[in-house]
N, C-alpha and C positions, 0 to 999 in steps of 0.2 A: 775591876769589879768593885772592891771595897770603897774606891773613890767615888763611884756612882751611887753606892748605896747611901755613902755619907752625904752627899749633895741632896738626894731624897729625903732625907732626914732633916737636913737644915732648911730646905724648901718647905716642908710640912710644919716645921716651927715657925717659919716666917708667916706662912698662912695663919697659924694660931695666934699670932702676935698681933696681926691685922685685925681679924675677927673679934679680938678681946675688947670688951668695953673700955679698957683702962689705957689704951694705945695712945700714946703722944707721938706727934710728928707723922700721922696717917699717910700724908701725901708722900713724905719722904720714903715711908716703908713701902708703898706702893711701887715706888722708882726701884728699889732694892729687890721687891719681888719680881718684877718684870725681868731685872737683869739675871736675878738667880734662875728664873724660869728658862731664859735662853741657855744659859751655862748648863743646866740640867738637861735639857733637850739634846744639846750638843753631846753630853756624856751618854746619855741613853743611846743615841743614834750610832755613837762609836761602838757601845757594847753590842748593838744588835748586829752591826755589820761584822763584828769581830776585831774591830781597830785594838790595839795597845792602849789601854788607858793609864798604865803605869809607866812614868818616865824613867823610872830606876831600872827597867829590864831592857832598855835599848842598847 
C-alpha cells in the first residue's frame, strides 16, 4: 500500500509541474503524466481487489 501512496504523491507532483507557469518541455511532461496515470491506475486497481503490491512479500 505504501507503493500506491507514493505513486499518488508523485502523480500529484507531476500535475503541479504541468500546471505551473514555469514548466519547460510541457509536451514531454504530458507524456510522462499519461504514463504515470496508467501506472497509478493499475496500482490502485490492485489495491482495491486485494492484490499484493509489495514484491518483497512473495
